[in-house]
N, C-alpha and C positions, 0 to 999 in steps of 0.2 A: 750245341745247345742254344735255344732261344728262350730267354726270360721275358715274360710279358704279362699283360692282363688277360682276364677271361675273354674279353671282347676280342683282343688280338688273336687269341688262340682260335676262336670261333671264325674269325675272318680267314685265318690260315687254312682251317679245315674246309671251309666253304670254297675257298680258292682252289684247294686241291681237288674237291668234287668237281668244280667246274673245269678243270684241266683234263679230266677223264674224257677221252675220245672214243666212244663206242657207238654202235648203231642199235643198241638195246638199252633198256634202263640201266642206270649205274647202280651197282650193288656195293654198299659201303658196310664193312664190318667194323663194329666198335667193341673190341675184345677187352678182357681184363678179369681180374679176380672178383669174387662177390665183394660188394661194398667198396669197390675201387672208385666208383663215381661214373662208371660208364653209361648207365641208364640216364642220369642227369645230363651228362655231356651229349649223348645222342638226342635227347629231347630238346636241348638247346640248339644243337646244330639243325634239327628239323625246322625249328622256328626261324632261324636265319635263312635257310634255303627257300622256305616258303615265302619269306619277305622279298627274296629275289626273283619270285615268280616261278620257282620249281614246283612241280607236282611231286609230293613226298609220300612215300609209303613208309609207315613206321611200324616195326615189328620187333620181336624180342624172342630169344631162345626160351623163355619161360613158358611160352605158348606152343613149345614143341617138346615138352616133357612127356615121357611115358606116364600113364596113370600110376598112382602109388602102388597098386598091386603088382605092377610089373617092374618097377624101377629099383627095388631093393633086394635083388636075388642074393647079393653077398652081405646084406645086413644094412641097417639104417645108417650106420656110422662108418661104412667102408669107404675109404678114399678111392680104392680101385673101382668100386661101384658107382662112385660119383662121376669118375672120368669115363667109364666104359658103358655103363647101363642106364644112365639118367635120361638121355635125350634121343629123340627119334630123327636121326640125321637122314635116313632114307625119305621120310615124309617131308622134311624140310627141303631137300633137293627137289623132290618130285612136285610139291605143290607151289613152292615159292622161288627157290634159287634158279632151278633150270628153266622154268617158264620165262623168267625175266632175263635169262642169259642168251648167249649166242645161239641163233636157230630156234630160240623159244617163241611161243605163240602169245606171250604176254598175258595169258589167262592164269590168274594166281589166286591163291587163298593165303591169308596172313597168319593163320593159326590152325592148329589141329587139336588143342587141348585147353580146357578152362581150368586154370590152376586152383581158383577159389572153389569151384564145384567139384573138382577132381573128376572131370568128365570129358570124354572125347567130343571134339567139335567138328562140324563141317559147315563153315560159313559160306555164303554165297561167293561164287567165282566172279572175280572182277577183272576187267582189262586195263592194263597199265599203258599210259601213253609211252611212246618210244623214248622220250626224254625224261621220263620219271626217274626219281631217286629212291632207292630203297635204303633206309638207315636202320640197320639191324644191330642191336646190342645183345651181348650175352658172353658166357664163359666158354672157353675152349674153341673159339671160332676159327682159329688158325690151324687146327689140326688137319692131318692129311686128307680126310673125307671131305673137308669143305674148303681147303685152301685155294684151289683154282676156281672157286665159284665167286670169289670177290674181285671187284674191279678197283677197290681202294680199301686198304687194311689199316686200321687205327688200333693201337694197343695202348690201353690205359693202365699205367704202372703205379702202384701204391705198395708201401711197405706192408707186408702181410699182417704184422702185428696191429698196425693201424686199422686195418679192415675189421679186426675183432672189436675195437672200441666203437667204430662206426656202426657195426651191426648191433651191438648192444643198445645203442641209442635208437637206431631205426626200428627195432623189433621189440621195444621195451613194453608196448601194449599187447603184445602177443605172446611173449616167452619170458621166462625168468633169465636173468643174467647167466646163471649156471647152465641152463639149457642151451642158450645161444653160444656160450663159450665152448661147450662140449661139442656142438655141431661144427663150429669153426675149427677147433684145434684137432678133432679126431677125423673129420671128413673133408671139410672144404679147403683148409690150408694144405693138408698132405696131398689132396688132389691136384691143387695148383702146382705144388712142388713136383709131382709126377709129371704134369704137363710141361712145366719149365724144363725138366730134365730130359724129356723124350722128344719134345717138339721145338723148344727154344723160340717161343712165338715172337718175341721182340725182334728176332733176326728176320722174320718174314713181313714185319709191318713196314708200311710206307711212312707212317709217322707214329713215333712213340710220345706219349703225353705222360709226363711225371706229375701225378695228381695228389701228392701228400698234402699240399696247400692248394685247394681248389681255386682260390681267388688269386693265387700267385703261381700260375702254372709254369712249367718248364717243358719244352717239347724239342723233339729231334726229327726234323724232316729227313727223308731219305736222300 
């Protein structure tokens, strides 16, 4: 376990990215429960990498959701539905992870879904430089369908009860406390527990970041 500052953590992660030796863009997963702090960490890492001169592609699993009409076949509060039905992994591999991977043509799209408009997207195809870095955050990223697509795997760990409190604060302009707590306790937390039990994501991570106190992080390099 390494105890340090936020800056030291980001330096460690950037060093880990720099140590990856591949002939295609480096694909970095930042996995973790909802409200664990993975999006913030991924954003901060992208800033550090760009300051080092790296070309960074920043993307998120939220842009690979199925539309609402498709993603709740088991009900809006189903944990199994959250884990199995919410995200379009085929599209993620097809338009982003595989093109940036071994043998890929580096022609990619960073999204297929507009979460705000609940609409399918088809953004312009872009060519990534060979030394680009994809920093991708989201839930369930170390599941079997995606595991071998990552060149560096980061798992952000936070006590699940703490994610409820963070979510209430984060979504207070959009939802009532009761609505947020119901979603977390009936859908998101049980889905994470299912993921932990079946996949054990921390075991697959190259670096585990314990993010209960974001300004005083603790991390475990592989």
